[in-house]
FIMARLUM-307945 format. One line per 4 residues: number of its first residue (from 1); their letters; for each residue x, y, z of N, C-alpha, C. Coordinates in nm, 3 decimals. Example, Ala and Ser with C-alpha at 12.3 -4.5 7.8 and 13.67 -1.06 7.14 Angstrom:
1 = as = 1.319:-0.569:0.780:1.230:-0.450:0.780:1.320:-0.330:0.780 | 1.285:-0.225:0.708:1.367:-0.106:0.714:1.290:0.003:0.787
END
This chain:
1 = msen = 3.208:0.485:-1.752:3.276:0.483:-1.623:3.398:0.392:-1.632 | 3.506:0.430:-1.568:3.627:0.351:-1.575:3.615:0.226:-1.489 | 3.708:0.129:-1.513:3.707:0.007:-1.433:3.732:0.038:-1.287 | 3.823:0.133:-1.261:3.853:0.170:-1.124:3.729:0.227:-1.055
5 = qnsi = 3.657:0.312:-1.129:3.536:0.371:-1.072:3.431:0.263:-1.044 | 3.420:0.164:-1.134:3.325:0.055:-1.112:3.360:-0.025:-0.988 | 3.489:-0.040:-0.958:3.528:-0.117:-0.841:3.493:-0.042:-0.713 | 3.492:0.090:-0.719:3.458:0.170:-0.601:3.306:0.178:-0.584
9 = yptt = 3.238:0.198:-0.695:3.091:0.210:-0.694:3.034:0.104:-0.789 | 3.020:-0.020:-0.744:2.978:-0.127:-0.834:2.831:-0.122:-0.875 | 2.752:-0.040:-0.806:2.609:-0.034:-0.836:2.571:0.109:-0.873 | 2.496:0.122:-0.980:2.440:0.252:-1.018:2.288:0.241:-1.013
13 = vylm = 2.226:0.329:-0.935:2.081:0.332:-0.924:2.027:0.447:-1.007 | 1.939:0.414:-1.098:1.866:0.515:-1.175:1.731:0.530:-1.105 | 1.718:0.638:-1.030:1.599:0.664:-0.949:1.510:0.762:-1.023 | 1.391:0.719:-1.056:1.303:0.798:-1.141:1.171:0.829:-1.071
17 = rhgd = 1.116:0.944:-1.103:0.978:0.970:-1.064:0.888:0.927:-1.180 | 0.772:0.873:-1.148:0.677:0.831:-1.251:0.639:0.947:-1.341 | 0.580:0.915:-1.455:0.538:1.017:-1.550:0.418:1.098:-1.502 | 0.382:1.194:-1.582:0.276:1.292:-1.549:0.141:1.223:-1.530
21 = irqd = 0.063:1.274:-1.433:-0.069:1.217:-1.404:-0.179:1.324:-1.400 | -0.143:1.450:-1.422:-0.241:1.558:-1.403:-0.357:1.548:-1.503 | -0.478:1.562:-1.449:-0.599:1.555:-1.530:-0.665:1.691:-1.547 | -0.624:1.787:-1.466:-0.678:1.923:-1.475:-0.574:2.017:-1.418
25 = tvkr = -0.609:2.143:-1.402:-0.514:2.243:-1.353:-0.525:2.268:-1.203 | -0.611:2.192:-1.135:-0.630:2.210:-0.991:-0.513:2.146:-0.916 | -0.455:2.220:-0.821:-0.347:2.166:-0.739:-0.407:2.080:-0.628 | -0.366:1.954:-0.624:-0.425:1.858:-0.532:-0.318:1.789:-0.447
29 = yigq = -0.363:1.734:-0.334:-0.278:1.643:-0.257:-0.295:1.504:-0.319 | -0.187:1.452:-0.372:-0.190:1.317:-0.430:-0.088:1.233:-0.354 | -0.140:1.134:-0.282:-0.054:1.043:-0.208:-0.066:0.903:-0.263 | -0.141:0.818:-0.194:-0.155:0.679:-0.238:-0.282:0.656:-0.320
33 = adia = -0.353:0.763:-0.355:-0.464:0.748:-0.450:-0.407:0.691:-0.579 | -0.471:0.588:-0.633:-0.413:0.515:-0.746:-0.457:0.580:-0.877 | -0.378:0.674:-0.924:-0.409:0.751:-1.044:-0.317:0.707:-1.158 | -0.375:0.685:-1.274:-0.299:0.636:-1.389:-0.222:0.749:-1.456
37 = lnal = -0.124:0.713:-1.537:-0.053:0.810:-1.619:-0.148:0.875:-1.719 | -0.124:1.002:-1.751:-0.195:1.064:-1.862:-0.113:1.044:-1.989 | -0.157:1.103:-2.100:-0.088:1.083:-2.228:0.056:1.133:-2.222 | 0.077:1.248:-2.156:0.212:1.301:-2.144:0.298:1.207:-2.060
41 = grsq = 0.242:1.153:-1.953:0.316:1.061:-1.868:0.362:0.937:-1.942 | 0.274:0.883:-2.025:0.314:0.766:-2.105:0.420:0.804:-2.207 | 0.407:0.923:-2.263:0.509:0.970:-2.358:0.645:0.987:-2.290 | 0.644:1.037:-2.167:0.770:1.051:-2.093:0.834:0.914:-2.070
45 = amsw = 0.753:0.815:-2.033:0.807:0.681:-2.010:0.863:0.621:-2.139 | 0.794:0.642:-2.251:0.844:0.591:-2.378:0.973:0.659:-2.418 | 0.985:0.788:-2.388:1.109:0.859:-2.416:1.224:0.801:-2.335 | 1.198:0.771:-2.207:1.302:0.709:-2.123:1.338:0.569:-2.172
49 = rkel = 1.241:0.495:-2.221:1.271:0.363:-2.276:1.375:0.374:-2.388 | 1.360:0.475:-2.471:1.455:0.497:-2.581:1.589:0.545:-2.529 | 1.588:0.642:-2.438:1.712:0.702:-2.390:1.796:0.603:-2.307 | 1.730:0.514:-2.236:1.802:0.419:-2.150:1.829:0.285:-2.218
53 = aaip = 1.796:0.275:-2.346:1.808:0.148:-2.416:1.950:0.092:-2.415 | 2.051:0.182:-2.415:2.190:0.137:-2.419:2.243:0.096:-2.282 | 2.165:0.119:-2.177:2.209:0.086:-2.041:2.149:-0.048:-1.999 | 2.231:-0.149:-1.974:2.177:-0.278:-1.929:2.128:-0.268:-1.785
57 = lrri = 2.001:-0.296:-1.764:1.943:-0.289:-1.630:1.928:-0.431:-1.576 | 1.989:-0.459:-1.463:1.984:-0.593:-1.405:1.855:-0.615:-1.327 | 1.807:-0.510:-1.262:1.684:-0.520:-1.183:1.601:-0.393:-1.204 | 1.469:-0.408:-1.199:1.378:-0.294:-1.208:1.278:-0.304:-1.094
61 = ycsd = 1.276:-0.203:-1.008:1.184:-0.198:-0.896:1.093:-0.077:-0.913 | 0.974:-0.085:-0.855:0.883:0.030:-0.862:0.783:0.022:-0.749 | 0.720:0.134:-0.722:0.602:0.135:-0.635:0.494:0.051:-0.700 | 0.406:-0.006:-0.618:0.297:-0.085:-0.676:0.177:0.000:-0.714
65 = lsra = 0.184:0.131:-0.699:0.078:0.218:-0.749:0.089:0.224:-0.901 | -0.026:0.232:-0.970:-0.029:0.209:-1.114:0.056:0.309:-1.192 | 0.066:0.434:-1.147:0.143:0.532:-1.223:0.292:0.499:-1.226 | 0.344:0.446:-1.117:0.484:0.405:-1.113:0.503:0.272:-1.185
69 = heta = 0.411:0.180:-1.162:0.421:0.048:-1.225:0.414:0.058:-1.376 | 0.323:0.140:-1.427:0.311:0.155:-1.572:0.436:0.221:-1.629 | 0.489:0.322:-1.561:0.613:0.385:-1.607:0.725:0.281:-1.618 | 0.740:0.199:-1.514:0.844:0.097:-1.513:0.822:-0.006:-1.624
73 = ciia = 0.698:-0.048:-1.644:0.669:-0.150:-1.745:0.695:-0.099:-1.887 | 0.664:0.026:-1.912:0.692:0.083:-2.044:0.843:0.085:-2.069 | 0.920:0.127:-1.970:1.066:0.131:-1.985:1.123:-0.010:-2.000 | 1.061:-0.106:-1.934:1.113:-0.243:-1.933:1.081:-0.321:-2.061
77 = egrk = 0.996:-0.267:-2.148:0.960:-0.339:-2.269:1.084:-0.375:-2.351 | 1.095:-0.502:-2.389:1.208:-0.547:-2.467:1.328:-0.588:-2.385 | 1.319:-0.580:-2.253:1.428:-0.619:-2.164:1.396:-0.751:-2.095 | 1.502:-0.818:-2.052:1.484:-0.943:-1.977:1.459:-0.917:-1.829
81 = apvq = 1.502:-0.801:-1.780:1.486:-0.771:-1.637:1.339:-0.760:-1.601 | 1.293:-0.837:-1.502:1.152:-0.827:-1.462:1.126:-0.700:-1.381 | 1.001:-0.657:-1.382:0.959:-0.542:-1.301:0.904:-0.594:-1.169 | 0.959:-0.546:-1.058:0.916:-0.593:-0.926:0.848:-0.479:-0.850
85 = plak = 0.715:-0.481:-0.839:0.644:-0.377:-0.763:0.660:-0.401:-0.613 | 0.680:-0.293:-0.538:0.700:-0.302:-0.394:0.610:-0.199:-0.324 | 0.528:-0.246:-0.231:0.436:-0.158:-0.160:0.510:-0.053:-0.077 | 0.629:-0.087:-0.028:0.704:0.008:0.056:0.754:0.129:-0.021
89 = lrei = 0.748:0.124:-0.154:0.788:0.238:-0.236:0.670:0.330:-0.270 | 0.553:0.303:-0.211:0.438:0.390:-0.237:0.464:0.532:-0.188 | 0.393:0.626:-0.251:0.400:0.766:-0.207:0.348:0.779:-0.065 | 0.375:0.892:-0.002:0.325:0.918:0.133:0.173:0.902:0.136
93 = nlga = 0.122:0.843:0.242:-0.022:0.827:0.261:-0.077:0.956:0.321 | -0.160:1.025:0.245:-0.215:1.153:0.290:-0.352:1.138:0.353 | -0.395:1.016:0.375:-0.517:0.991:0.450:-0.639:1.063:0.395 | -0.709:1.135:0.482:-0.833:1.203:0.445:-0.811:1.314:0.343
97 = wdgq = -0.687:1.359:0.329:-0.658:1.467:0.235:-0.632:1.417:0.093 | -0.612:1.289:0.076:-0.567:1.235:-0.052:-0.668:1.263:-0.162 | -0.621:1.324:-0.270:-0.704:1.355:-0.385:-0.779:1.486:-0.376 | -0.777:1.549:-0.259:-0.850:1.673:-0.241:-0.770:1.793:-0.291
101 = aied = -0.840:1.893:-0.338:-0.776:2.018:-0.378:-0.712:2.083:-0.257 | -0.597:2.142:-0.277:-0.525:2.205:-0.166:-0.609:2.315:-0.102 | -0.680:2.393:-0.184:-0.762:2.500:-0.129:-0.878:2.445:-0.047 | -0.931:2.329:-0.084:-1.038:2.267:-0.005:-0.985:2.221:0.130
105 = vrsh = -0.866:2.164:0.131:-0.806:2.121:0.257:-0.781:2.243:0.346 | -0.733:2.349:0.287:-0.705:2.471:0.365:-0.831:2.522:0.433 | -0.944:2.513:0.365:-1.068:2.566:0.422:-1.141:2.466:0.512 | -1.136:2.336:0.479:-1.210:2.235:0.554:-1.137:2.184:0.677
109 = yage = -1.005:2.199:0.679:-0.925:2.151:0.792:-0.852:2.270:0.855 | -0.934:2.365:0.904:-0.879:2.487:0.962:-0.781:2.453:1.075 | -0.664:2.505:1.068:-0.561:2.482:1.169:-0.472:2.364:1.138 | -0.530:2.257:1.081:-0.450:2.138:1.050:-0.356:2.163:0.932
113 = yekr = -0.406:2.235:0.833:-0.323:2.271:0.718:-0.200:2.347:0.765 | -0.220:2.442:0.856:-0.108:2.521:0.908:-0.013:2.437:0.991 | -0.068:2.340:1.066:0.018:2.252:1.146:0.112:2.171:1.058 | 0.060:2.123:0.947:0.147:2.046:0.857:0.257:2.135:0.798
117 = gadm = 0.219:2.257:0.762:0.318:2.349:0.708:0.428:2.381:0.808 | 0.394:2.380:0.936:0.493:2.410:1.039:0.577:2.289:1.078 | 0.531:2.169:1.044:0.604:2.047:1.082:0.585:1.941:0.974 | 0.656:1.959:0.862:0.641:1.868:0.749:0.694:1.728:0.779
121 = vyyr = 0.783:1.716:0.874:0.846:1.587:0.902:0.756:1.496:0.984 | 0.691:1.551:1.087:0.619:1.467:1.184:0.467:1.484:1.184 | 0.414:1.582:1.113:0.269:1.598:1.114:0.204:1.492:1.024 | 0.099:1.429:1.076:0.023:1.331:1.000:-0.118:1.385:0.973
125 = ppag = -0.161:1.391:0.846:-0.302:1.421:0.819:-0.389:1.311:0.878 | -0.517:1.337:0.899:-0.605:1.233:0.954:-0.593:1.102:0.876 | -0.559:0.993:0.946:-0.543:0.859:0.888:-0.428:0.850:0.789 | -0.333:0.943:0.798:-0.223:0.945:0.703:-0.087:0.928:0.767
129 = ecfa = 0.018:0.950:0.687:0.156:0.936:0.730:0.223:1.073:0.737 | 0.333:1.077:0.809:0.425:1.190:0.803:0.548:1.146:0.723 | 0.636:1.240:0.689:0.753:1.204:0.611:0.853:1.121:0.691 | 0.850:1.133:0.823:0.934:1.045:0.905:0.888:0.900:0.889
133 = dvaa = 0.757:0.879:0.877:0.704:0.744:0.853:0.751:0.692:0.718 | 0.747:0.779:0.617:0.792:0.739:0.483:0.939:0.697:0.487 | 1.022:0.777:0.554:1.164:0.744:0.564:1.185:0.612:0.635 | 1.104:0.582:0.736:1.120:0.459:0.814:1.093:0.335:0.731
137 = rvip = 1.008:0.345:0.628:0.982:0.227:0.545:1.066:0.227:0.417 | 1.103:0.345:0.367:1.172:0.352:0.238:1.322:0.333:0.250 | 1.386:0.400:0.346:1.533:0.396:0.353:1.587:0.256:0.380 | 1.533:0.179:0.476:1.583:0.042:0.494:1.567:-0.043:0.367
141 = lfee = 1.455:-0.026:0.296:1.434:-0.101:0.172:1.536:-0.059:0.067 | 1.557:0.070:0.050:1.654:0.119:-0.048:1.793:0.064:-0.019 | 1.834:0.069:0.107:1.967:0.019:0.142:1.977:-0.132:0.123 | 1.869:-0.205:0.149:1.869:-0.349:0.126:1.885:-0.380:-0.022
145 = ivrn = 1.814:-0.306:-0.107:1.825:-0.325:-0.252:1.968:-0.302:-0.298 | 2.027:-0.193:-0.252:2.164:-0.159:-0.292:2.264:-0.262:-0.240 | 2.245:-0.303:-0.115:2.338:-0.396:-0.052:2.340:-0.531:-0.123 | 2.228:-0.572:-0.178:2.216:-0.704:-0.239:2.225:-0.701:-0.391
149 = sagn = 2.274:-0.589:-0.447:2.276:-0.574:-0.592:2.411:-0.525:-0.641 | 2.435:-0.548:-0.769:2.550:-0.491:-0.839:2.507:-0.465:-0.982 | 2.569:-0.368:-1.046:2.530:-0.331:-1.181:2.430:-0.218:-1.180 | 2.351:-0.206:-1.285:2.257:-0.096:-1.301:2.117:-0.136:-1.258
153 = lliv = 2.057:-0.053:-1.174:1.921:-0.076:-1.125:1.833:0.043:-1.162 | 1.708:0.016:-1.190:1.609:0.122:-1.207:1.507:0.111:-1.096 | 1.481:0.223:-1.028:1.376:0.230:-0.927:1.283:0.343:-0.967 | 1.155:0.313:-0.986:1.056:0.414:-1.022:0.971:0.442:-0.898
157 = ghag = 0.985:0.561:-0.845:0.913:0.598:-0.725:0.827:0.721:-0.745 | 0.814:0.798:-0.638:0.727:0.915:-0.635:0.807:1.034:-0.583 | 0.749:1.153:-0.595:0.821:1.273:-0.554:0.863:1.266:-0.407 | 0.769:1.234:-0.318:0.801:1.228:-0.176:0.900:1.119:-0.143
161 = vnkv = 0.881:1.001:-0.201:0.972:0.888:-0.178:1.113:0.923:-0.226 | 1.123:0.976:-0.347:1.253:1.010:-0.402:1.323:1.118:-0.320 | 1.248:1.217:-0.275:1.309:1.324:-0.195:1.362:1.271:-0.063 | 1.292:1.176:-0.003:1.340:1.114:0.121:1.472:1.041:0.095
165 = ilch = 1.479:0.967:-0.015:1.603:0.897:-0.050:1.716:0.996:-0.076 | 1.687:1.102:-0.149:1.789:1.202:-0.181:1.838:1.275:-0.056 | 1.748:1.306:0.035:1.790:1.366:0.162:1.886:1.273:0.235 | 1.856:1.145:0.235:1.942:1.047:0.301:2.082:1.046:0.238
169 = ilgm = 2.087:1.045:0.108:2.216:1.040:0.039:2.296:1.169:0.058 | 2.228:1.281:0.059:2.295:1.410:0.073:2.325:1.446:0.218 | 2.276:1.366:0.312:2.296:1.399:0.453:2.214:1.519:0.496 | 2.103:1.545:0.427:2.016:1.658:0.458:1.907:1.616:0.556
173 = plen = 1.872:1.702:0.650:1.757:1.672:0.736:1.629:1.673:0.654 | 1.533:1.591:0.695:1.406:1.583:0.622:1.333:1.717:0.618 | 1.363:1.804:0.713:1.299:1.936:0.713:1.326:2.011:0.582 | 1.432:1.974:0.513:1.471:2.045:0.390:1.428:1.973:0.263
177 = lfrl = 1.344:1.871:0.274:1.315:1.792:0.154:1.247:1.871:0.044 | 1.174:1.976:0.080:1.108:2.054:-0.024:1.201:2.154:-0.091 | 1.329:2.153:-0.053:1.429:2.227:-0.129:1.473:2.148:-0.252 | 1.437:2.021:-0.257:1.473:1.935:-0.369:1.358:1.928:-0.468
181 = rqdy = 1.392:1.933:-0.594:1.290:1.931:-0.700:1.287:1.794:-0.767 | 1.166:1.740:-0.784:1.147:1.614:-0.854:1.029:1.631:-0.950 | 1.059:1.663:-1.075:0.955:1.682:-1.174:0.898:1.548:-1.220 | 0.779:1.551:-1.277:0.723:1.428:-1.335:0.820:1.372:-1.438
185 = gcln = 0.847:1.242:-1.429:0.932:1.176:-1.527:1.078:1.211:-1.518 | 1.125:1.262:-1.404:1.266:1.299:-1.393:1.350:1.179:-1.349 | 1.481:1.191:-1.369:1.575:1.085:-1.336:1.686:1.138:-1.247 | 1.723:1.059:-1.146:1.839:1.086:-1.060:1.935:0.969:-1.075
189 = vidc = 2.064:0.996:-1.072:2.164:0.891:-1.088:2.248:0.885:-0.961 | 2.252:0.766:-0.899:2.318:0.747:-0.770:2.423:0.637:-0.784 | 2.548:0.669:-0.751:2.656:0.570:-0.749:2.664:0.510:-0.609 | 2.667:0.377:-0.602:2.661:0.309:-0.473:2.779:0.214:-0.457
193 = grdk = 2.851:0.228:-0.344:2.958:0.137:-0.308:2.920:0.054:-0.188 | 3.015:-0.022:-0.136:2.984:-0.110:-0.023:2.951:-0.031:0.103 | 3.018:0.083:0.123:2.996:0.158:0.246:2.965:0.305:0.223 | 2.938:0.344:0.098:2.907:0.484:0.072:2.828:0.497:-0.058
197 = mrlr = 2.756:0.608:-0.069:2.680:0.639:-0.189:2.704:0.785:-0.224 | 2.689:0.818:-0.351:2.700:0.957:-0.391:2.596:0.987:-0.498 | 2.545:1.109:-0.495:2.448:1.155:-0.594:2.524:1.217:-0.709 | 2.514:1.153:-0.825:2.585:1.204:-0.942:2.503:1.307:-1.019
201 = emnl = 2.374:1.280:-1.037:2.287:1.370:-1.113:2.149:1.371:-1.049 | 2.080:1.485:-1.067:1.948:1.499:-1.004:1.851:1.570:-1.096 | 1.727:1.519:-1.099:1.615:1.583:-1.168:1.642:1.604:-1.317 | 1.701:1.504:-1.380:1.727:1.511:-1.524:1.600:1.482:-1.603
205 = dsla = 1.587:1.548:-1.719:1.483:1.505:-1.811:1.548:1.415:-1.915 | 1.469:1.361:-2.007:1.521:1.260:-2.099:1.619:1.317:-2.200 | 1.619:1.448:-2.221:1.718:1.508:-2.310:1.853:1.520:-2.241 | 1.849:1.560:-2.116:1.974:1.582:-2.042:2.050:1.453:-2.018
209 = vrrv = 1.979:1.340:-2.010:2.045:1.214:-1.975:2.142:1.168:-2.084 | 2.127:1.218:-2.206:2.220:1.180:-2.312:2.363:1.219:-2.274 | 2.378:1.335:-2.209:2.510:1.379:-2.165:2.566:1.284:-2.060 | 2.479:1.240:-1.968:2.524:1.150:-1.861:2.572:1.018:-1.919
213 = iaes = 2.497:0.963:-2.015:2.535:0.836:-2.076:2.668:0.852:-2.149 | 2.685:0.963:-2.220:2.810:0.986:-2.294:2.928:0.998:-2.199 | 2.908:1.069:-2.085:3.016:1.085:-1.988:3.050:0.952:-1.922 | 2.949:0.872:-1.891:2.974:0.743:-1.829:3.053:0.652:-1.922
217 = asgk = 3.018:0.656:-2.050:3.087:0.571:-2.147:3.233:0.612:-2.165 | 3.260:0.742:-2.154:3.396:0.790:-2.176:3.479:0.794:-2.049 | 3.414:0.774:-1.934:3.485:0.780:-1.806:3.502:0.922:-1.755 | 3.440:1.019:-1.824:3.452:1.159:-1.783:3.332:1.197:-1.700
221 = qehf = 3.357:1.275:-1.594:3.248:1.327:-1.512:3.283:1.469:-1.471 | 3.182:1.556:-1.470:3.204:1.691:-1.421:3.217:1.688:-1.269 | 3.300:1.775:-1.215:3.321:1.777:-1.071:3.269:1.909:-1.014 | 3.191:1.897:-0.910:3.134:2.011:-0.842:3.180:2.009:-0.696
225 = ptln = 3.179:2.123:-0.628:3.215:2.122:-0.485:3.120:2.033:-0.407 | 3.172:1.967:-0.304:3.089:1.886:-0.216:2.989:1.975:-0.146 | 2.863:1.930:-0.140:2.757:2.008:-0.077:2.728:1.953:0.061 | 2.719:2.040:0.159:2.674:2.002:0.291:2.524:2.020:0.297
229 = gddf = 2.455:1.926:0.361:2.311:1.931:0.365:2.255:2.063:0.414 | 2.316:2.119:0.521:2.264:2.243:0.578:2.288:2.363:0.487 | 2.383:2.348:0.391:2.417:2.459:0.304:2.349:2.449:0.169 | 2.271:2.344:0.147:2.214:2.321:0.015:2.109:2.426:-0.016
233 = qphs = 2.134:2.504:-0.120:2.041:2.604:-0.169:2.034:2.589:-0.320 | 1.927:2.641:-0.383:1.915:2.624:-0.528:2.036:2.671:-0.607 | 2.106:2.778:-0.560:2.220:2.827:-0.637:2.338:2.732:-0.630 | 2.334:2.631:-0.542:2.442:2.534:-0.533:2.436:2.432:-0.646
237 = akis = 2.322:2.426:-0.715:2.305:2.329:-0.823:2.337:2.394:-0.956 | 2.373:2.311:-1.050:2.391:2.355:-1.187:2.253:2.357:-1.251 | 2.210:2.472:-1.300:2.075:2.485:-1.351:2.079:2.520:-1.499 | 2.008:2.444:-1.579:1.998:2.471:-1.722:1.855:2.513:-1.753
241 = qglg = 1.838:2.640:-1.788:1.705:2.688:-1.820:1.653:2.620:-1.946 | 1.743:2.591:-2.039:1.701:2.531:-2.164:1.642:2.393:-2.146 | 1.704:2.312:-2.059:1.657:2.176:-2.040:1.567:2.162:-1.919 | 1.569:2.260:-1.830:1.482:2.257:-1.715:1.518:2.152:-1.614
245 = yesi = 1.648:2.137:-1.581:1.686:2.040:-1.480:1.791:2.098:-1.389 | 1.804:2.035:-1.274:1.910:2.069:-1.181:2.002:1.948:-1.169 | 2.133:1.972:-1.168:2.229:1.863:-1.163:2.323:1.883:-1.046 | 2.332:1.784:-0.958:2.421:1.791:-0.843:2.514:1.672:-0.848
249 = slre = 2.642:1.696:-0.835:2.737:1.587:-0.852:2.823:1.564:-0.730 | 2.859:1.438:-0.710:2.967:1.397:-0.621:2.946:1.434:-0.475 | 2.828:1.410:-0.422:2.804:1.423:-0.278:2.802:1.283:-0.221 | 2.892:1.251:-0.127:2.902:1.117:-0.072:2.842:1.112:0.069
253 = vrla = 2.788:0.996:0.103:2.743:0.973:0.239:2.785:0.832:0.277 | 2.841:0.818:0.395:2.883:0.686:0.446:2.762:0.612:0.498 | 2.757:0.482:0.470:2.648:0.400:0.522:2.683:0.351:0.661 | 2.582:0.346:0.748:2.604:0.296:0.882:2.631:0.147:0.880
END
């Protein structure tokens, strides 16, 4: 990145989803249940440790759930930057549904499953949170971190948490958060200035990030049309079937 670009966006946030945790092929609701990384998840974190080795990280934040904390700690090995777990970065609390198979919830909570599908933003499972609740705790924390930081930061979160942050940056309503993809172990790159932020890259895997590092070092960046939140559709993203990632560049949002 050029000096001029650094003066405009002095902080770069590397926002990551924790590594893989799947133990079987059953589709489940996983919220704040504390599930550890599996072998693939640890391998993903080790791959990121290697790929991000050339990037000096001043601060490392993560959810205090073990899958995010372990991902962050693996990446942080050999660095001076401490890992700071934060409870406010936890995944959405799914209450009574947490850890249950989706098909079991569909059958045992007749009508409630459909209510959540009809109102993903405000519906709360029994003893759980809605995505509006997640946004209320995550967005102020994210903005505080950015406001009080400069340089490169790593934040290891969860699919729901990351999607809420990305919706905020893109100016998208939370109703559209499931239009955004966050694979296990993926990386998003966010440029942050004093009064605005922009999403440079989204849902990268560890192979794709090599291009981002090379472009940052050379000061070159690909330019894409600005995306409006209401117009965001999958075809608006650059999609690489070979690497399996979607890349969205240069969407700015002004901070209040």
